Residue, then its C-alpha position, 0 to 999 in steps of 0.5 A: m499500500p503506498a504511503s500516505p502524503s504525510t508518511a511520504r512527506a516524513i520520509n522525504d524530510r528525514l531523508a534530506l536532514r540525514l544527507l545534511q548530516q552525512e555531507g554537510p551542506l548542500t544545494a537544493g540540486q545536489l539534494k535532488q541529485l542524492t534523494g532522486l526527488s523531483r525538483p518540486t518536492v525538494a523544494d517543497l522539503v527545503e520550505r517545509l524544513g526551513a520553516a521548522g527551524l532545521i535548516a538554513v541558508v548557510g551560503e551560496a555556490g557558485e560564486q566563480r560563474r557569471g548568473p544567480n548563485a545557488k543557495v546552500y543549506g545546512i542543519v541549523a547546528d544550534r538549534a541543540h546542544l549535546a554534551a558527553l561524559d566519559v566517566r573513569t574511576e580516576g576523573v571526568a572527561v566532557a565535550v560539549t557540541d552543537l546538533v551536527g556533532r561540532v565540539l565547541a568546548e571540552a574539558s577534564v578533571p581528575i577526582g582521586g580516590d580518597t575524595g568523598t562521594g559528595p565532593a567528587v559528584q560535585q567537581a563532575v557536575t560543576l565541570v559539566e556546566r563550566v563547559a556547557k558555559e564555555a560552549g555558549a549552551g544555554r541549555l543542553h538538549t540531550v546528555g550521554i554518559g559512558v561509565p564503567g559497570l553494568i546497565d540494566p537493560s529495563s531501567g537503563e539504570l548504572r547497577d550497583s557494582t563491587g569495585l566502582p566508586e559510589w560517585h559513579r551512580r550519584l552522579v548519574a542521578t544529580l545531572q538528571e536533577r540538575l538538567p531537569e530538561a534534558r535528556v540524559s542516558v547512561e551506557n557501558e563504556t565498551n559499548l560506546a567505544a565498540l559504536a564509535e569503532q563501527r561508526y568512525g574506527a578499525a570497524r567502519d567495514r564490518d557489521t559484526f565484531v567484537l571489541l576488546w577494551l584494554g584500558q584500566g581494566t577489561g571488558a568486551a562489546v558485541v555487535l552482531d548484524g549491525a546491533l549492539r548486543r547488551g544480553a538479559s542483564g545487560g551483562t554481554g562482555e563482561i570478559g574481566f570474570l572468564p575463567v582462564p588458566g594461568t590465574t592463581a584463583l577462580p573469579t567470583s561473582t563480586d570480583c574479576e581477579g583470577g578471571f581474565h582481568s588477572l591477564a589483562s587488566a592495567a596493573a596486570v600487564v605492568s607487572l609483566a613488562a616488569e617480568c621481561d625488563i621493560a624499561a620506560p620513563p618513570r611516570e610510564l613504568t606504572s602505565a600499562a599504555g606507556v610500557v607497551r609503547a616503549a616495547v613497541a617502539v624498540t621492535r620497531a626500530s629493531d625491525g628497521g622502521p620508525g620508532e614509535e611517537p608518544a601518543a599523548d591520546d592513550a592516556e586513560g582520561a582520553v583527553r589531551a593535556s597540552g593545546t597543541g594536540s588533536s581534540m580528544l575526539m579526533p584521533r590522528g590519521d581519521a579524516p573529519t566528516p562534516g559535521d564530526a570535525a572537532p577543534l583543538l582542545p583548548g590550552g590549559a585543559a587538565p588530563v584525567p589522572g592516569a594521563e602519561s606525561r613526562s616530567p621536564g628534564a627527566e632522565a629517560p631510562p635505556p630503552p629495552a633491548p630488543a630482545s626483551a621487548a619481543r618477548f614481552l609482546d609476545a607474552l602479552a599477545d598470549r595472555l590476550a589470545v585466551g580471551v579473544a579465542s573464547v570470544v571467537a569459539i562462541l561467537d565467530p565475529g569474524c573481526v576482533v579489535l583491540g581497543g582502549e589505551v594499551g590496545q592503541a599502544g600496542g597497535e599492530e605490532l600487538a595486533s598481529r601477534v595475537r592475530d597468529r596465535i588465533a590462527r593457530m587456535t580456531p578453525l575459524p577465520t578472524e581478523v584481529r585489528a588495532t583500534t584507531l580511536g584509543g582511548g577517546a572512543v567512549l567520549r565519541g561514542a557518547l556524543l554520537t548516541a547523544r547526537d543520534r537521540a537528539q536528531e531522532e527527536l528534533f528531526a521527527p515530524g511535528g518535532p519541538p519548536p526552539q527553545p530560548s536559551q538560558g543562562w547557568 
């Protein structure tokens, strides 16, 4: 049965808005070509979307030729402002964007382990309000939050989990209270990282894959046939609890020590590096990404390749500490697309705790010997292969992305080692890839979900009218 005129108009409007989001500003002629709609239909939808305050003329095309210039239309980016939070055990990173995803302001704050619940929540909320004010956002339409831990699939709330700070749960509730008009949603950090890898990163060509998160802790996210799978209780991917050989005990319902976590957590990686005599700058000796990066640099140099440059966004906060590097939302080598570009991080933003830095004038230790570096990477790959092989045997995803700060630091050197081991351990063909987003994937995923949710509401037929901005 053919669609009714109103349904057809709604479909055409959504198609045009989606193209303007993906391609950036377009002329009516370009919209006609991309949509396949007739010229009168395109003219009608342009007028309709303009009257609704969703698009506006942002320029003209053909200034270099004679005759009338074609108007260029774009989404009204300041129709809504969005925020994303990457909440870690030791700090919070925040970014605020407009409706098309352009980052307007971003910052982070460390929160020490001895900080009380109330002060910790206040620090985080104050940061959100400050970043929103710097972005010129009078109100926030949608807020996406990435956290470690389990999300109840029925309520969408963060479940009480042993080992996670109480202020995480309090923060979500407080933001909902302080931002009553905002749509606040919370999602597991690894799930958000997987969504970002699928949209922008190493899994852009995959509908089915698993992201193995390697940061302070471990986790996995499962994407099957293009859909993120959370499981009956929201616990899909809690791979840290997977019983594995090589540990001294079994994990329990409240403690993942003895599981895969004991082999691949940041603390386990640092301990393994010490056993293999991996040297690194003093501040990086306690950083899993730092010791992996040091070993990779030596391996590359011994193979005749260039050494590894320190990656400023490998830190647990996924935020660059200086004002001269790329934004935490735009990894190196990732070409920005319209609506997704991020500016440089404003100078003076504080790195989230765990961010690796080198003290000026600090004497660097001698690099590890090539044999020690290779032994360390081989031993780490042995450990990771245990978890990857278990995932492959159950899900047959065809592709596993090594994510997080450690996955980024290991790069192809670590991914290729895991890939070789998986090829020997299972008959199922499996690609193993290194993340292209690193720790910043969580924040990017949170912004992605916030943007999609906001556009789903605002671009719907009869969506809410523009709201006047109000100061904080």
